[in-house]
MOPAC internal coordinates of N, CA, C and O (Angstrom, degrees):
PM7 1SCF
backbone

  N    0.0000 0     0.00 0     0.00 0    0    0    0
  C    1.4377 1     0.00 0     0.00 0    1    0    0
  C    1.5301 1   108.92 1     0.00 0    2    1    0
  O    1.2310 1   120.12 1   -44.98 1    3    2    1
  N    1.3152 1   117.38 1   135.02 1    3    2    1
  C    1.4530 1   122.68 1  -177.38 1    5    3    2
  C    1.5239 1   110.55 1   -94.05 1    6    5    3
  O    1.2310 1   120.97 1   -33.89 1    7    6    5
  N    1.3337 1   115.74 1   146.11 1    7    6    5
  C    1.4588 1   120.87 1   176.27 1    9    7    6
  C    1.5262 1   111.53 1   -83.34 1   10    9    7
  O    1.2310 1   120.22 1   165.31 1   11   10    9
  N    1.3154 1   117.18 1   -14.69 1   11   10    9
  C    1.4637 1   120.23 1  -177.93 1   13   11   10
  C    1.5236 1   110.12 1   -71.10 1   14   13   11
  O    1.2310 1   121.08 1   -41.37 1   15   14   13
  N    1.3048 1   115.53 1   138.63 1   15   14   13
  C    1.4614 1   120.64 1   178.57 1   17   15   14
  C    1.5198 1   109.05 1   -73.17 1   18   17   15
  O    1.2310 1   120.17 1   -42.77 1   19   18   17
  N    1.3222 1   117.28 1   137.23 1   19   18   17
  C    1.4592 1   118.80 1   178.14 1   21   19   18
  C    1.5255 1   109.78 1   -66.18 1   22   21   19
  O    1.2310 1   121.15 1   -33.65 1   23   22   21
  N    1.3426 1   115.41 1   146.35 1   23   22   21
  C    1.4616 1   117.77 1   179.20 1   25   23   22
  C    1.5182 1   108.98 1   -74.50 1   26   25   23
  O    1.2310 1   121.62 1   -43.27 1   27   26   25
  N    1.2832 1   114.50 1   136.73 1   27   26   25
  C    1.4591 1   121.30 1  -178.38 1   29   27   26
  C    1.5246 1   109.25 1   -95.34 1   30   29   27
  O    1.2310 1   119.83 1   -37.03 1   31   30   29
  N    1.3385 1   117.94 1   142.97 1   31   30   29
  C    1.4581 1   119.19 1   176.68 1   33   31   30
  C    1.5282 1   112.12 1   -60.22 1   34   33   31
  O    1.2310 1   119.92 1   157.18 1   35   34   33
  N    1.3380 1   117.77 1   -22.82 1   35   34   33
  C    1.4555 1   121.72 1  -179.76 1   37   35   34
  C    1.5286 1   112.38 1   -81.61 1   38   37   35
  O    1.2310 1   120.09 1   168.87 1   39   38   37
  N    1.3402 1   117.43 1   -11.13 1   39   38   37
  C    1.4518 1   121.21 1   179.61 1   41   39   38
  C    1.5233 1   108.81 1   -75.35 1   42   41   39
  O    1.2310 1   120.40 1   -59.46 1   43   42   41
  N    1.3323 1   116.85 1   120.54 1   43   42   41
  C    1.4672 1   118.12 1  -178.53 1   45   43   42
  C    1.5373 1   111.67 1   -71.31 1   46   45   43
  O    1.2310 1   121.69 1   -31.31 1   47   46   45
  N    1.3014 1   114.38 1   148.69 1   47   46   45
  C    1.4610 1   121.66 1   174.42 1   49   47   46
  C    1.5241 1   107.15 1   -77.01 1   50   49   47
  O    1.2310 1   120.03 1   -51.29 1   51   50   49
  N    1.3187 1   117.56 1   128.71 1   51   50   49
  C    1.4620 1   122.11 1  -177.11 1   53   51   50
  C    1.5283 1   109.70 1  -100.27 1   54   53   51
  O    1.2310 1   121.06 1   -45.35 1   55   54   53
  N    1.3362 1   115.58 1   134.65 1   55   54   53
  C    1.4617 1   121.29 1   175.79 1   57   55   54
  C    1.5247 1   108.17 1  -126.46 1   58   57   55
  O    1.2310 1   120.85 1   -24.20 1   59   58   57
  N    1.3190 1   115.98 1   155.80 1   59   58   57
  C    1.4615 1   119.43 1   170.27 1   61   59   58
  C    1.5198 1   105.82 1   -89.47 1   62   61   59
  O    1.2310 1   120.57 1   -74.42 1   63   62   61
  N    1.3081 1   116.52 1   105.58 1   63   62   61
  C    1.4638 1   123.09 1  -171.94 1   65   63   62
  C    1.5274 1   111.35 1   -70.65 1   66   65   63
  O    1.2310 1   120.92 1   -55.48 1   67   66   65
  N    1.3396 1   115.84 1   124.52 1   67   66   65
  C    1.4588 1   120.83 1   179.16 1   69   67   66
  C    1.5261 1   112.23 1   -70.26 1   70   69   67
  O    1.2310 1   119.93 1   157.39 1   71   70   69
  N    1.3069 1   117.75 1   -22.61 1   71   70   69
  C    1.4636 1   121.56 1  -178.73 1   73   71   70
  C    1.5287 1   111.26 1   -85.56 1   74   73   71
  O    1.2310 1   120.50 1   134.09 1   75   74   73
  N    1.3225 1   116.65 1   -45.91 1   75   74   73
  C    1.4602 1   121.03 1  -174.00 1   77   75   74
  C    1.5282 1   113.35 1   -99.78 1   78   77   75
  O    1.2310 1   120.10 1   172.23 1   79   78   77
  N    1.3258 1   117.42 1    -7.77 1   79   78   77
  C    1.4676 1   123.54 1   177.19 1   81   79   78
  C    1.5284 1   112.46 1    55.97 1   82   81   79
  O    1.2310 1   121.59 1  -137.15 1   83   82   81
  N    1.3423 1   114.56 1    42.85 1   83   82   81
  C    1.4653 1   121.74 1   177.82 1   85   83   82
  C    1.5215 1   109.06 1  -140.26 1   86   85   83
  O    1.2310 1   120.68 1   -21.57 1   87   86   85
  N    1.3276 1   116.30 1   158.43 1   87   86   85
  C    1.4563 1   121.17 1   170.58 1   89   87   86
  C    1.5254 1   107.45 1   -84.39 1   90   89   87
  O    1.2310 1   120.87 1   -64.40 1   91   90   89
  N    1.3353 1   115.93 1   115.60 1   91   90   89
  C    1.4595 1   122.39 1  -174.55 1   93   91   90
  C    1.5213 1   110.24 1  -139.78 1   94   93   91
  O    1.2310 1   120.07 1   -16.55 1   95   94   93
  N    1.3421 1   117.46 1   163.45 1   95   94   93
  C    1.4674 1   119.58 1   175.49 1   97   95   94
  C    1.5319 1   110.69 1   -59.70 1   98   97   95
  O    1.2310 1   121.58 1   -43.17 1   99   98   97
  N    1.3330 1   114.59 1   136.83 1   99   98   97
  C    1.4554 1   120.81 1  -179.74 1  101   99   98
  C    1.5186 1   111.89 1   -89.99 1  102  101   99
  O    1.2310 1   121.45 1     1.82 1  103  102  101
  N    1.3066 1   114.83 1  -178.18 1  103  102  101
  C    1.4647 1   122.00 1   177.81 1  105  103  102
  C    1.5253 1   109.68 1   -75.25 1  106  105  103
  O    1.2310 1   120.72 1   -22.05 1  107  106  105
  N    1.3200 1   116.23 1   157.95 1  107  106  105
  C    1.4635 1   120.94 1   179.35 1  109  107  106
  C    1.5211 1   112.68 1   -78.55 1  110  109  107
  O    1.2310 1   120.50 1   155.42 1  111  110  109
  N    1.3286 1   116.65 1   -24.58 1  111  110  109
  C    1.4622 1   121.61 1  -178.59 1  113  111  110
  C    1.5209 1   108.19 1  -156.98 1  114  113  111
  O    1.2310 1   119.90 1   -21.00 1  115  114  113
  N    1.3320 1   117.79 1   159.00 1  115  114  113
  C    1.4681 1   119.52 1   175.96 1  117  115  114
  C    1.5312 1   110.09 1   -58.09 1  118  117  115
  O    1.2310 1   119.82 1   -50.12 1  119  118  117
  N    1.3442 1   117.94 1   129.88 1  119  118  117
  C    1.4518 1   121.05 1  -174.80 1  121  119  118
  C    1.5305 1   114.53 1   -88.10 1  122  121  119
  O    1.2310 1   120.50 1   177.32 1  123  122  121
  N    1.3035 1   116.66 1    -2.68 1  123  122  121
  C    1.4592 1   122.22 1  -175.19 1  125  123  122
  C    1.5191 1   106.69 1  -145.33 1  126  125  123
  O    1.2310 1   119.52 1   -31.83 1  127  126  125
  N    1.3144 1   118.53 1   148.17 1  127  126  125
  C    1.4661 1   119.23 1  -179.56 1  129  127  126
  C    1.5316 1   112.45 1   -71.69 1  130  129  127
  O    1.2310 1   121.25 1   -21.41 1  131  130  129
  N    1.3091 1   115.21 1   158.59 1  131  130  129
  C    1.4623 1   121.63 1   171.22 1  133  131  130
  C    1.5089 1   115.01 1    77.22 1  134  133  131
  O    1.2310 1   122.08 1    19.21 1  135  134  133
  N    1.3318 1   113.61 1  -160.79 1  135  134  133
  C    1.4576 1   121.85 1  -175.10 1  137  135  134
  C    1.5323 1   112.11 1   -62.32 1  138  137  135
  O    1.2310 1   120.07 1   139.42 1  139  138  137
  N    1.3287 1   117.46 1   -40.58 1  139  138  137
  C    1.4695 1   119.59 1  -179.52 1  141  139  138
  C    1.5255 1   111.00 1   -63.88 1  142  141  139
  O    1.2310 1   119.96 1   143.37 1  143  142  141
  N    1.3214 1   117.68 1   -36.63 1  143  142  141
  C    1.4571 1   120.73 1   176.89 1  145  143  142
  C    1.5142 1   112.16 1   -64.10 1  146  145  143
  O    1.2310 1   120.62 1   139.26 1  147  146  145
  N    1.3224 1   116.42 1   -40.74 1  147  146  145
  C    1.4677 1   120.41 1   178.04 1  149  147  146
  C    1.5257 1   110.85 1   -66.84 1  150  149  147
  O    1.2310 1   120.77 1   140.69 1  151  150  149
  N    1.3294 1   116.14 1   -39.31 1  151  150  149
  C    1.4631 1   120.65 1   179.28 1  153  151  150
  C    1.5316 1   110.26 1   -64.06 1  154  153  151
  O    1.2310 1   120.64 1   136.55 1  155  154  153
  N    1.3248 1   116.38 1   -43.45 1  155  154  153
  C    1.4653 1   120.69 1   178.29 1  157  155  154
  C    1.5274 1   109.79 1   -64.28 1  158  157  155
  O    1.2310 1   120.34 1   134.79 1  159  158  157
  N    1.3234 1   116.96 1   -45.21 1  159  158  157
  C    1.4588 1   121.57 1   179.62 1  161  159  158
  C    1.5331 1   111.20 1   -57.16 1  162  161  159
  O    1.2310 1   120.46 1   140.57 1  163  162  161
  N    1.3271 1   116.73 1   -39.43 1  163  162  161
  C    1.4602 1   121.50 1  -176.68 1  165  163  162
  C    1.5289 1   113.37 1   -80.04 1  166  165  163
  O    1.2310 1   120.05 1   153.45 1  167  166  165
  N    1.3614 1   117.50 1   -26.55 1  167  166  165
  C    1.4646 1   119.24 1  -168.40 1  169  167  166
  C    1.5274 1   115.43 1  -124.75 1  170  169  167
  O    1.2310 1   119.46 1   178.75 1  171  170  169
  N    1.3177 1   118.63 1    -1.25 1  171  170  169
  C    1.4626 1   120.69 1  -174.91 1  173  171  170
  C    1.5333 1   109.64 1  -121.09 1  174  173  171
  O    1.2310 1   121.12 1   -44.92 1  175  174  173
  N    1.3143 1   115.47 1   135.08 1  175  174  173
  C    1.4702 1   120.34 1   178.83 1  177  175  174
  C    1.5270 1   110.72 1   -81.19 1  178  177  175
  O    1.2310 1   121.43 1   -18.61 1  179  178  177
  N    1.3192 1   114.86 1   161.39 1  179  178  177
  C    1.4661 1   120.14 1   176.03 1  181  179  178
  C    1.5261 1   110.36 1   -62.09 1  182  181  179
  O    1.2310 1   120.25 1   144.91 1  183  182  181
  N    1.3199 1   117.12 1   -35.09 1  183  182  181
  C    1.4666 1   121.68 1   178.71 1  185  183  182
  C    1.5314 1   110.66 1   -63.94 1  186  185  183
  O    1.2310 1   120.08 1   135.78 1  187  186  185
  N    1.3170 1   117.45 1   -44.22 1  187  186  185
  C    1.4702 1   121.02 1   178.65 1  189  187  186
  C    1.5241 1   110.60 1   -68.62 1  190  189  187
  O    1.2310 1   119.99 1   144.95 1  191  190  189
  N    1.3428 1   117.61 1   -35.05 1  191  190  189
  C    1.4663 1   119.79 1   177.81 1  193  191  190
  C    1.5206 1   110.28 1   -62.74 1  194  193  191
  O    1.2310 1   120.07 1   143.03 1  195  194  193
  N    1.3341 1   117.46 1   -36.97 1  195  194  193
  C    1.4643 1   120.84 1   177.06 1  197  195  194
  C    1.5307 1   109.79 1   -62.94 1  198  197  195
  O    1.2310 1   120.20 1   139.57 1  199  198  197
  N    1.3243 1   117.23 1   -40.43 1  199  198  197
  C    1.4648 1   120.62 1   176.36 1  201  199  198
  C    1.5286 1   109.90 1   -60.88 1  202  201  199
  O    1.2310 1   120.61 1   139.59 1  203  202  201
  N    1.3426 1   116.44 1   -40.41 1  203  202  201
  C    1.4637 1   120.32 1   177.98 1  205  203  202
  C    1.5308 1   111.27 1   -63.89 1  206  205  203
  O    1.2310 1   120.11 1   137.97 1  207  206  205
  N    1.3141 1   117.39 1   -42.03 1  207  206  205
  C    1.4626 1   120.08 1  -179.53 1  209  207  206
  C    1.5250 1   110.66 1   -58.83 1  210  209  207
  O    1.2310 1   120.55 1   140.09 1  211  210  209
  N    1.3295 1   116.56 1   -39.91 1  211  210  209
  C    1.4638 1   120.32 1   177.16 1  213  211  210
  C    1.5314 1   110.27 1   -66.11 1  214  213  211
  O    1.2310 1   120.29 1   136.95 1  215  214  213
  N    1.3305 1   117.05 1   -43.05 1  215  214  213
  C    1.4704 1   121.31 1   178.40 1  217  215  214
  C    1.5254 1   110.27 1   -63.86 1  218  217  215
  O    1.2310 1   120.27 1   139.01 1  219  218  217
  N    1.3212 1   117.08 1   -40.99 1  219  218  217
  C    1.4623 1   120.98 1  -179.41 1  221  219  218
  C    1.5283 1   111.01 1   -61.30 1  222  221  219
  O    1.2310 1   120.29 1   138.09 1  223  222  221
  N    1.3220 1   117.05 1   -41.91 1  223  222  221
  C    1.4723 1   120.33 1   177.51 1  225  223  222
  C    1.5231 1   110.35 1   -59.79 1  226  225  223
  O    1.2310 1   120.79 1   137.01 1  227  226  225
  N    1.3291 1   116.09 1   -42.99 1  227  226  225
  C    1.4512 1   121.00 1   179.71 1  229  227  226
  C    1.5338 1   110.13 1   -63.00 1  230  229  227
  O    1.2310 1   120.11 1   136.06 1  231  230  229
  N    1.3195 1   117.39 1   -43.94 1  231  230  229
  C    1.4665 1   121.65 1   179.90 1  233  231  230
  C    1.5217 1   110.43 1   -63.51 1  234  233  231
  O    1.2310 1   120.43 1   134.49 1  235  234  233
  N    1.3223 1   116.78 1   -45.51 1  235  234  233
  C    1.4701 1   120.31 1   178.61 1  237  235  234
  C    1.5264 1   110.51 1   -57.72 1  238  237  235
  O    1.2310 1   120.36 1   137.24 1  239  238  237
  N    1.3200 1   116.91 1   -42.76 1  239  238  237
  C    1.4595 1   120.71 1  -178.90 1  241  239  238
  C    1.5220 1   112.42 1   -71.53 1  242  241  239
  O    1.2310 1   120.22 1   133.92 1  243  242  241
  N    1.3302 1   117.18 1   -46.08 1  243  242  241
  C    1.4640 1   120.77 1  -176.89 1  245  243  242
  C    1.5296 1   112.02 1   -64.31 1  246  245  243
  O    1.2310 1   120.71 1   139.04 1  247  246  245
  N    1.3288 1   116.25 1   -40.96 1  247  246  245
  C    1.4717 1   120.05 1  -179.77 1  249  247  246
  C    1.5319 1   112.01 1   -89.95 1  250  249  247
  O    1.2310 1   120.55 1   176.89 1  251  250  249
  N    1.3287 1   116.55 1    -3.11 1  251  250  249
  C    1.4662 1   122.36 1  -178.03 1  253  251  250
  C    1.5345 1   110.63 1    53.62 1  254  253  251
  O    1.2310 1   121.77 1  -129.34 1  255  254  253
  N    1.3349 1   114.22 1    50.66 1  255  254  253
  C    1.4667 1   121.31 1  -177.55 1  257  255  254
  C    1.5165 1   111.29 1   -89.73 1  258  257  255
  O    1.2310 1   121.21 1   -28.67 1  259  258  257
  N    1.3088 1   115.28 1   151.33 1  259  258  257
  C    1.4564 1   122.72 1   170.98 1  261  259  258
  C    1.5243 1   105.74 1  -108.05 1  262  261  259
  O    1.2310 1   119.89 1   -66.51 1  263  262  261
  N    1.3400 1   117.81 1   113.49 1  263  262  261
  C    1.4614 1   120.59 1  -170.85 1  265  263  262
  C    1.5243 1   115.04 1   -63.53 1  266  265  263
  O    1.2310 1   119.50 1   163.50 1  267  266  265
  N    1.3138 1   118.56 1   -16.50 1  267  266  265
  C    1.4632 1   120.13 1  -179.94 1  269  267  266
  C    1.5296 1   111.53 1   -88.58 1  270  269  267
  O    1.2310 1   119.76 1   172.69 1  271  270  269
  N    1.3309 1   118.05 1    -7.31 1  271  270  269
  C    1.4661 1   120.38 1   177.72 1  273  271  270
  C    1.5190 1   110.27 1   -89.58 1  274  273  271
  O    1.2310 1   121.21 1   -35.16 1  275  274  273
  N    1.3139 1   115.29 1   144.84 1  275  274  273
  C    1.4703 1   121.74 1  -176.15 1  277  275  274
  C    1.5319 1   112.35 1   -55.12 1  278  277  275
  O    1.2310 1   120.10 1   136.32 1  279  278  277
  N    1.3388 1   117.41 1   -43.68 1  279  278  277
  C    1.4662 1   120.61 1  -178.85 1  281  279  278
  C    1.5275 1   110.84 1   -62.24 1  282  281  279
  O    1.2310 1   120.76 1   138.56 1  283  282  281
  N    1.3340 1   116.15 1   -41.44 1  283  282  281
  C    1.4523 1   120.12 1   178.24 1  285  283  282
  C    1.5120 1   112.07 1   -64.81 1  286  285  283
  O    1.2310 1   120.44 1   138.24 1  287  286  285
  N    1.3186 1   116.76 1   -41.76 1  287  286  285
  C    1.4668 1   121.23 1   179.42 1  289  287  286
  C    1.5219 1   110.98 1   -64.02 1  290  289  287
  O    1.2310 1   120.57 1   139.24 1  291  290  289
  N    1.3370 1   116.51 1   -40.76 1  291  290  289
  C    1.4667 1   120.12 1  -179.78 1  293  291  290
  C    1.5259 1   111.17 1   -65.03 1  294  293  291
  O    1.2310 1   120.31 1   138.10 1  295  294  293
  N    1.3420 1   117.00 1   -41.90 1  295  294  293
  C    1.4606 1   120.42 1   179.86 1  297  295  294
  C    1.5283 1   110.60 1   -68.18 1  298  297  295
  O    1.2310 1   120.25 1   139.28 1  299  298  297
  N    1.3141 1   117.12 1   -40.72 1  299  298  297
  C    1.4661 1   120.66 1   177.51 1  301  299  298
  C    1.5300 1   109.95 1   -61.92 1  302  301  299
  O    1.2310 1   120.20 1   136.21 1  303  302  301
  N    1.3239 1   117.22 1   -43.79 1  303  302  301
  C    1.4625 1   120.44 1   179.08 1  305  303  302
  C    1.5220 1   110.94 1   -60.99 1  306  305  303
  O    1.2310 1   119.96 1   138.04 1  307  306  305
  N    1.3167 1   117.68 1   -41.96 1  307  306  305
  C    1.4728 1   122.02 1   178.14 1  309  307  306
  C    1.5238 1   109.70 1   -59.55 1  310  309  307
  O    1.2310 1   120.46 1   131.26 1  311  310  309
  N    1.3353 1   116.72 1   -48.74 1  311  310  309
  C    1.4708 1   120.26 1   179.95 1  313  311  310
  C    1.5222 1   111.29 1   -66.56 1  314  313  311
  O    1.2310 1   119.76 1   143.76 1  315  314  313
  N    1.3232 1   118.06 1   -36.24 1  315  314  313
  C    1.4593 1   121.87 1   178.60 1  317  315  314
  C    1.5257 1   110.13 1   -61.01 1  318  317  315
  O    1.2310 1   120.34 1   131.87 1  319  318  317
  N    1.3243 1   116.95 1   -48.13 1  319  318  317
  C    1.4640 1   120.50 1   179.82 1  321  319  318
  C    1.5207 1   111.09 1   -62.65 1  322  321  319
  O    1.2310 1   120.28 1   139.07 1  323  322  321
  N    1.3324 1   117.07 1   -40.93 1  323  322  321
  C    1.4659 1   120.26 1   177.91 1  325  323  322
  C    1.5315 1   110.87 1   -65.56 1  326  325  323
  O    1.2310 1   120.24 1   138.09 1  327  326  325
  N    1.3268 1   117.16 1   -41.91 1  327  326  325
  C    1.4546 1   121.82 1  -177.24 1  329  327  326
  C    1.5302 1   111.60 1   -59.21 1  330  329  327
  O    1.2310 1   120.45 1   136.82 1  331  330  329
  N    1.3225 1   116.74 1   -43.18 1  331  330  329
  C    1.4572 1   119.79 1  -176.28 1  333  331  330
  C    1.5248 1   114.52 1   -93.97 1  334  333  331
  O    1.2310 1   119.69 1   146.75 1  335  334  333
  N    1.3131 1   118.20 1   -33.25 1  335  334  333
  C    1.4521 1   118.96 1  -166.97 1  337  335  334
  C    1.5272 1   115.13 1  -120.37 1  338  337  335
  O    1.2310 1   119.25 1  -178.02 1  339  338  337
  N    1.3423 1   119.03 1     1.98 1  339  338  337
  C    1.4532 1   121.63 1   176.63 1  341  339  338
  C    1.5273 1   109.12 1  -104.27 1  342  341  339
  O    1.2310 1   121.03 1   -16.41 1  343  342  341
  N    1.3204 1   115.63 1   163.59 1  343  342  341
  C    1.4550 1   120.08 1  -179.64 1  345  343  342
  C    1.5290 1   111.96 1   -60.31 1  346  345  343
  O    1.2310 1   120.62 1   135.49 1  347  346  345
  N    1.3088 1   116.42 1   -44.51 1  347  346  345
  C    1.4669 1   119.70 1   177.92 1  349  347  346
  C    1.5205 1   108.59 1  -141.61 1  350  349  347
  O    1.2310 1   120.77 1   -36.15 1  351  350  349
  N    1.2876 1   116.13 1   143.85 1  351  350  349
  C    1.4627 1   121.22 1  -179.57 1  353  351  350
  C    1.5233 1   108.38 1  -103.26 1  354  353  351
  O    1.2310 1   120.85 1   -59.67 1  355  354  353
  N    1.3243 1   115.98 1   120.33 1  355  354  353
  C    1.4597 1   120.91 1  -178.57 1  357  355  354
  C    1.5193 1   110.91 1   -77.65 1  358  357  355
  O    1.2310 1   121.14 1   -35.28 1  359  358  357
  N    1.3062 1   115.43 1   144.72 1  359  358  357
  C    1.4570 1   121.37 1   174.13 1  361  359  358
  C    1.5237 1   108.48 1   -87.50 1  362  361  359
  O    1.2310 1   119.95 1   -21.13 1  363  362  361
  N    1.3191 1   117.71 1   158.87 1  363  362  361
  C    1.4639 1   119.74 1   178.33 1  365  363  362
  C    1.5260 1   110.77 1   -58.18 1  366  365  363
  O    1.2310 1   120.08 1   -33.46 1  367  366  365
  N    1.3493 1   117.45 1   146.54 1  367  366  365
  C    1.4623 1   120.04 1   179.02 1  369  367  366
  C    1.5198 1   110.76 1   -58.37 1  370  369  367
  O    1.2310 1   120.55 1   -45.36 1  371  370  369
  N    1.3253 1   116.56 1   134.64 1  371  370  369
  C    1.4486 1   120.91 1   178.02 1  373  371  370
  C    1.5114 1   114.75 1    80.01 1  374  373  371
  O    1.2310 1   119.25 1  -175.91 1  375  374  373
  N    1.3423 1   119.04 1     4.09 1  375  374  373
  C    1.4621 1   121.00 1  -178.56 1  377  375  374
  C    1.5271 1   110.01 1   -65.33 1  378  377  375
  O    1.2310 1   120.96 1   -47.88 1  379  378  377
  N    1.3243 1   115.76 1   132.12 1  379  378  377
  C    1.4574 1   122.31 1   175.05 1  381  379  378
  C    1.5269 1   107.13 1  -119.72 1  382  381  379
  O    1.2310 1   119.62 1   -60.85 1  383  382  381
  N    1.3291 1   118.33 1   119.15 1  383  382  381
  C    1.4632 1   119.35 1  -179.39 1  385  383  382
  C    1.5214 1   111.19 1   -61.91 1  386  385  383
  O    1.2310 1   120.06 1   -33.72 1  387  386  385
  N    1.3367 1   117.49 1   146.28 1  387  386  385
  C    1.4636 1   120.04 1   179.10 1  389  387  386
  C    1.5263 1   111.10 1   -64.62 1  390  389  387
  O    1.2310 1   120.73 1   -32.78 1  391  390  389
  N    1.3016 1   116.21 1   147.22 1  391  390  389
  C    1.4706 1   120.96 1   177.90 1  393  391  390
  C    1.5173 1   109.30 1   -66.39 1  394  393  391
  O    1.2310 1   121.03 1   -39.32 1  395  394  393
  N    1.3184 1   115.63 1   140.68 1  395  394  393
  C    1.4696 1   121.23 1  -178.67 1  397  395  394
  C    1.4933 1   111.02 1   -82.54 1  398  397  395
  O    1.2310 1   120.10 1   180.00 1  399  398  397

């Protein structure tokens, strides 16, 4: 008999988030297909993914992208990689944040 407590399905998976530089609950599944999805799943917290979802909406609107078109998907992927894995993520040219 083991003294270790069995892992509960309700126990969140913890990752060291590359965006927020903290140990936080991770995503439940890879959010994107392929290698980039696995990388995000392994290194990005659910909290940081929510920040990305907000940024993605802004990018889609500013560039007037249609997410089902190849060009839109490629641009979103570029911004996604920059958002999580580059030193700084650039905003679209001319972007003005909404008034609070």
